[in-house]
C-alpha positions as CSV (number, residue, x, y, z in Angstrom):
1,M,-18.5,-31.7,78.4
2,K,-14.9,-31.6,78.0
3,T,-14.8,-35.0,76.3
4,M,-17.6,-33.7,73.9
5,K,-16.1,-30.9,73.0
6,K,-12.5,-32.2,72.4
7,G,-14.4,-35.3,70.3
8,I,-16.2,-32.5,67.7
9,K,-12.4,-30.4,67.7
10,I,-10.6,-33.8,66.9
11,A,-13.2,-34.8,64.1
12,A,-13.5,-31.5,62.7
13,A,-9.6,-31.8,62.7
14,L,-9.6,-35.0,60.7
15,L,-12.2,-33.7,58.2
16,L,-10.3,-30.8,57.9
17,M,-7.1,-32.9,56.7
18,A,-9.2,-35.2,54.6
19,T,-10.8,-32.3,52.9
20,M,-7.4,-30.4,51.8
21,T,-6.9,-31.4,48.8
22,L,-10.4,-30.3,47.1
23,P,-10.2,-27.4,45.0
24,S,-10.0,-24.0,45.9
25,C,-13.7,-21.3,45.3
26,E,-11.3,-20.0,42.2
27,E,-11.7,-23.6,40.8
28,W,-15.7,-22.8,40.6
29,T,-16.0,-19.3,39.4
30,D,-16.4,-20.8,36.2
31,V,-20.0,-21.8,34.8
32,D,-18.2,-24.6,33.0
33,N,-16.8,-26.2,36.3
34,L,-20.6,-27.1,37.1
35,D,-20.1,-30.2,35.5
36,I,-16.7,-31.3,36.8
37,K,-17.4,-34.3,39.6
38,Y,-15.1,-33.2,41.8
39,G,-14.5,-35.5,45.1
40,N,-14.7,-34.8,48.5
41,V,-14.7,-36.3,51.8
42,E,-18.4,-37.7,52.2
43,E,-17.4,-39.7,48.8
44,E,-13.7,-40.7,49.9
45,N,-14.0,-41.4,53.2
46,P,-18.1,-41.9,54.4
47,E,-17.2,-43.0,57.5
48,L,-14.8,-40.1,59.0
49,Y,-17.8,-37.7,57.2
50,A,-20.7,-39.7,59.5
51,R,-18.4,-39.3,62.4
52,Y,-18.0,-35.9,61.7
53,L,-21.4,-35.3,61.8
54,A,-22.6,-37.2,64.3
55,S,-20.0,-35.0,66.6
56,L,-21.6,-32.0,64.9
57,R,-24.9,-33.1,65.8
58,E,-24.0,-33.5,69.5
59,Y,-22.3,-29.9,69.5
60,R,-26.0,-28.1,68.9
61,N,-27.1,-29.6,72.3
62,T,-23.9,-27.9,74.2
63,D,-23.4,-25.0,76.2
64,H,-22.3,-22.5,73.3
65,T,-23.0,-19.1,72.0
66,Q,-25.5,-19.5,68.7
67,V,-24.7,-18.3,65.9
68,Y,-27.3,-16.8,63.7
69,A,-26.7,-16.1,59.7
70,W,-29.3,-14.9,57.1
71,W,-28.3,-15.9,53.7
72,D,-28.9,-14.4,50.2
73,N,-30.9,-17.5,48.5
74,S,-32.0,-15.2,45.4
75,V,-29.7,-17.1,42.6
76,K,-31.9,-19.9,41.8
77,F,-29.1,-21.0,38.8
78,P,-26.3,-21.3,40.7
79,V,-22.5,-20.5,38.9
80,S,-20.4,-20.9,42.1
81,K,-20.3,-23.0,45.1
82,G,-20.9,-19.6,46.9
83,H,-24.4,-20.1,45.7
84,Y,-25.0,-23.3,47.6
85,L,-26.6,-23.5,50.5
86,R,-24.9,-26.5,51.9
87,E,-21.4,-25.1,51.6
88,I,-22.2,-22.5,54.5
89,P,-20.0,-23.1,57.8
90,D,-21.0,-26.1,59.3
91,S,-21.2,-24.7,63.0
92,I,-23.6,-22.1,62.0
93,D,-26.6,-23.1,63.9
94,V,-29.9,-20.7,62.6
95,V,-30.1,-19.9,58.9
96,G,-32.3,-17.8,57.6
97,L,-33.1,-17.5,54.4
98,L,-34.1,-13.7,53.1
99,Y,-36.1,-15.0,50.2
100,P,-38.3,-17.8,51.9
101,D,-40.9,-18.3,49.2
102,L,-40.4,-20.0,45.7
103,L,-38.0,-22.5,46.8
104,T,-36.7,-24.8,44.2
105,Q,-36.1,-28.3,44.2
106,S,-32.5,-28.2,45.1
107,E,-33.1,-25.6,47.9
108,L,-34.9,-27.8,49.3
109,D,-32.6,-31.0,49.5
110,Q,-29.9,-28.7,50.7
111,I,-32.5,-27.6,53.4
112,D,-33.2,-30.8,54.3
113,E,-29.4,-31.9,54.1
114,L,-28.7,-28.8,56.6
115,R,-31.5,-30.1,59.2
116,T,-31.4,-33.4,59.2
117,Q,-27.3,-34.8,59.0
118,K,-25.7,-31.2,60.1
119,G,-28.5,-30.6,63.0
120,M,-29.0,-26.7,61.6
121,K,-32.1,-25.1,62.5
122,V,-33.9,-23.1,59.2
123,I,-35.4,-19.9,59.7
124,Y,-36.7,-16.8,58.1
125,T,-38.3,-13.3,59.3
126,I,-41.4,-11.8,59.6
127,D,-40.7,-8.1,58.9
128,F,-43.1,-5.2,60.7
129,D,-41.2,-2.3,59.5
130,R,-40.9,-3.6,56.4
131,M,-44.5,-4.5,55.6
132,K,-45.0,-0.8,56.9
133,T,-42.7,0.7,54.7
134,D,-44.1,-1.2,51.9
135,Y,-48.0,-0.3,52.4
136,T,-46.7,3.3,52.8
137,N,-44.7,3.9,49.7
138,N,-46.7,1.4,47.6
139,I,-50.1,0.2,48.7
140,K,-51.5,3.2,50.2
141,P,-50.2,5.3,46.9
142,N,-52.5,3.0,44.9
143,T,-55.1,2.0,46.9
144,P,-55.6,4.5,49.7
145,E,-59.0,3.0,50.1
146,R,-57.2,-0.3,51.6
147,S,-56.3,-0.2,55.3
148,F,-52.1,-0.7,57.1
149,H,-54.6,-3.4,59.2
150,S,-56.1,-5.0,56.4
151,F,-53.2,-4.9,54.2
152,L,-51.2,-6.4,57.2
153,A,-53.8,-9.3,57.9
154,D,-53.3,-10.5,54.2
155,T,-49.5,-10.1,54.0
156,L,-49.1,-12.1,57.5
157,S,-51.2,-15.0,56.4
158,Y,-49.6,-15.6,53.3
159,A,-46.1,-15.2,55.4
160,L,-47.2,-17.7,57.9
161,S,-48.4,-20.1,55.4
162,L,-44.6,-20.6,54.4
163,L,-44.3,-22.6,57.7
164,K,-47.2,-25.5,56.1
165,K,-45.4,-25.4,52.7
166,Y,-41.8,-25.4,53.2
167,P,-39.7,-27.6,56.5
168,Y,-38.7,-24.3,58.0
169,D,-38.0,-24.8,62.4
170,G,-39.2,-21.5,63.5
171,I,-39.5,-17.4,62.4
172,C,-37.8,-14.6,63.2
173,I,-39.9,-11.6,64.4
174,A,-38.8,-8.4,63.2
175,Y,-39.9,-5.2,64.9
176,Q,-38.0,-2.1,65.6
177,G,-40.6,0.2,66.2
178,E,-40.2,4.0,67.3
179,S,-40.0,5.3,70.7
180,T,-43.7,6.8,71.7
181,V,-42.4,9.1,74.0
182,L,-42.4,12.4,71.6
183,M,-45.7,11.2,70.2
184,D,-49.0,13.0,70.9
185,D,-52.1,10.9,71.9
186,V,-52.7,10.3,68.2
187,E,-49.6,9.2,67.3
188,K,-50.0,6.8,69.9
189,K,-52.8,5.9,69.3
190,E,-52.1,4.5,65.9
191,Y,-48.8,3.2,66.7
192,M,-50.7,1.1,69.3
193,E,-53.4,0.1,67.2
194,D,-50.7,-1.3,64.3
195,E,-48.4,-2.8,66.7
196,N,-51.1,-4.8,68.8
197,C,-52.5,-5.8,65.2
198,F,-49.5,-7.2,64.2
199,I,-48.5,-8.9,67.6
200,G,-52.0,-9.9,68.6
201,I,-51.9,-11.9,64.6
202,L,-48.7,-13.4,65.4
203,T,-49.4,-14.3,68.9
204,D,-52.9,-15.8,68.7
205,W,-50.9,-17.8,65.5
206,Y,-48.4,-19.3,67.8
207,D,-51.0,-20.1,70.5
208,R,-52.8,-22.3,67.7
209,N,-49.6,-23.5,66.6
210,R,-47.2,-24.1,69.4
211,G,-45.6,-27.6,67.9
212,G,-42.3,-27.0,66.7
213,V,-42.0,-23.9,65.8
214,E,-39.4,-21.6,67.6
215,L,-39.6,-17.6,67.7
216,T,-36.7,-15.3,67.8
217,F,-37.0,-11.6,68.2
218,L,-35.1,-9.2,66.3
219,G,-35.1,-5.4,66.7
220,A,-35.4,-3.1,69.8
221,P,-37.7,-4.8,72.3
222,E,-38.4,-1.7,74.4
223,N,-40.0,-0.3,71.5
224,L,-42.6,-2.6,72.1
225,L,-45.7,-1.5,74.3
226,D,-47.0,-5.1,74.7
227,Q,-43.7,-7.0,75.4
228,S,-45.9,-10.5,76.5
229,I,-44.0,-12.0,73.2
230,L,-40.9,-12.0,74.1
231,A,-41.9,-14.5,76.6
232,N,-42.3,-17.4,73.7
233,C,-38.9,-16.6,72.4
234,P,-36.3,-18.0,73.3
235,T,-33.9,-15.6,72.1
236,I,-33.3,-11.9,71.8
237,L,-31.4,-10.5,68.8
238,L,-31.0,-6.8,68.9
239,D,-30.5,-5.1,65.5
240,G,-27.1,-3.4,64.8
241,R,-27.1,-3.5,61.7
242,T,-26.3,0.1,61.3
243,A,-23.7,0.3,63.8
244,S,-19.9,1.3,63.0
245,A,-18.5,1.1,66.8
246,A,-18.7,-1.6,69.4
247,N,-20.0,1.2,72.1
248,E,-22.7,1.1,70.1
249,L,-23.5,-2.0,70.6
250,T,-23.7,-1.8,74.1
251,T,-25.9,1.1,73.9
252,L,-28.3,-0.9,72.2
253,M,-27.7,-3.6,74.5
254,T,-28.4,-0.9,77.7
255,E,-31.6,0.4,75.9
256,G,-33.3,-2.8,75.1
257,Y,-31.9,-4.9,78.4
258,M,-34.5,-6.3,80.3
259,A,-33.5,-8.7,83.6
260,E,-36.6,-11.0,82.9
261,Y,-35.0,-12.0,79.8
262,G,-31.0,-11.2,80.7
263,T,-29.9,-14.8,79.3
264,R,-32.0,-14.6,76.2
265,Y,-29.9,-11.7,74.4
266,G,-27.9,-11.8,71.3
267,M,-26.9,-9.1,68.8
268,V,-26.9,-8.9,64.6
269,V,-24.6,-7.2,62.7
270,A,-24.3,-6.6,58.8
271,G,-22.6,-9.3,56.7
272,T,-21.5,-9.2,53.4
273,P,-23.5,-9.4,50.6
274,L,-22.9,-11.0,47.4
275,S,-23.5,-8.0,45.3
276,G,-23.0,-4.0,46.1
277,T,-21.2,-2.7,49.0
278,N,-22.2,-2.3,52.5
279,R,-20.3,0.5,54.6
280,Y,-21.7,-1.1,57.9
281,A,-19.4,-4.8,56.7
282,T,-16.7,-2.8,58.8
283,F,-16.6,-0.7,61.8
284,S,-14.9,2.4,61.6
285,N,-12.1,1.0,63.3
286,G,-11.1,-0.6,60.5
287,S,-12.3,-4.5,61.6
288,P,-14.7,-6.3,60.4
289,A,-18.1,-6.1,62.0
290,T,-18.1,-9.9,62.6
291,A,-14.6,-10.0,64.5
292,A,-15.8,-6.7,66.7
293,V,-19.2,-8.2,67.1
294,A,-17.5,-11.7,68.6
295,A,-15.0,-9.6,70.6
296,W,-18.3,-7.7,72.2
297,A,-20.0,-10.7,72.6
298,N,-17.2,-12.3,75.0
299,T,-17.3,-9.5,77.0
300,S,-20.3,-9.9,79.8
301,Q,-22.8,-7.6,79.3
302,Q,-25.1,-6.4,81.7
303,R,-23.8,-9.1,83.9
304,N,-25.1,-11.5,82.0
305,R,-23.4,-13.8,78.9
306,I,-24.4,-13.0,75.6
307,R,-26.4,-15.7,74.1
308,A,-26.5,-15.1,70.2
309,V,-24.6,-13.4,67.5
310,G,-26.2,-12.8,64.0
311,V,-25.1,-11.8,60.7
312,Y,-27.5,-10.5,58.2
313,D,-26.6,-11.6,54.3
314,F,-23.2,-12.7,54.5
315,G,-22.7,-14.8,51.3
316,G,-20.3,-12.5,49.9
317,D,-18.0,-13.5,52.6
318,Y,-17.5,-16.3,51.0
319,F,-15.1,-14.9,48.1
320,N,-12.8,-14.4,50.9
321,A,-9.0,-14.4,49.5
322,S,-7.5,-16.8,52.5
323,N,-10.3,-19.3,53.3
324,T,-13.8,-19.5,51.8
325,Y,-15.9,-17.4,54.9
326,G,-13.4,-16.4,56.5
327,N,-14.9,-13.6,58.2
328,M,-17.7,-16.1,59.4
329,R,-15.2,-18.5,60.5
330,S,-13.1,-16.3,62.4
331,M,-16.1,-14.9,64.4
332,I,-17.2,-18.6,65.1
333,T,-13.6,-19.8,66.6
334,T,-13.8,-16.4,68.8
335,L,-17.1,-17.3,70.2
336,N,-16.5,-21.2,70.4
337,P,-12.8,-22.1,70.3
338,S,-13.8,-25.6,70.7
339,I,-14.8,-26.2,66.8
340,K,-13.5,-25.2,63.8
């Protein structure tokens, strides 16, 4: 293990030195610059780059904290390197696309590069609560005769079909739900039926399509009435996107913890979108959410090591004054200091 980590560190350092002469992100913010071909280490020193990629792929199998990152791929005509998927930090283990359909050939080529050359996994999210909100706000008022379960079945069918349409490595099942403690019998019955429809369809699909598809859970596992699907999820990510302090992450961990899955837990925080603002990107003490969750994850939680850390919508971090993806890289270094 030490030898492998040393090799990765050396290869990363060599690659860093080789790329120090490349243009800064500021030089890429002008549309005209897209027609200019800059030198890069892949072309100038292909042997070094091949060594680096081999070390990177080996790193995926080492004992380290997994890094998940959700990336906004809505820009289909890039005007900056920050709009290119291939430019995200190499030491991200799993990248989730926020817009999983209508991928361009350029996106498909970049996904192939991430998967085959860098050993990165590419996934997308299927979100129950978003489906429920969409039905309540848009479908039900305009088509009252259509049931939520019918809408859910059709939406899930479409979402799952993307696994055959594109080369995804897996899906993230997002389910926040809510506590049933204060529900009356009618409310609890409806809640149970909705969950059974959602989880039932996914479980049936998974049982028939296990090969090569990895499931990740994101949300509040304690709100699942039927928690059996968690057994098929190597990573259980708690949803800390609305947290503004580290103690809130600890509370989420306490509420969602199940001893039988103690080694599978991770935490997701909000990132820095390309457009707009996000008040949860910085915690109340002024530290970036990425730094706060890294420090939190480096401390044993419920007597277990945190398996993974995730950042939701991190693309805006590319335009960092000190370094591209500065917050992300700092978080990764804190979690896994052997790789840069």
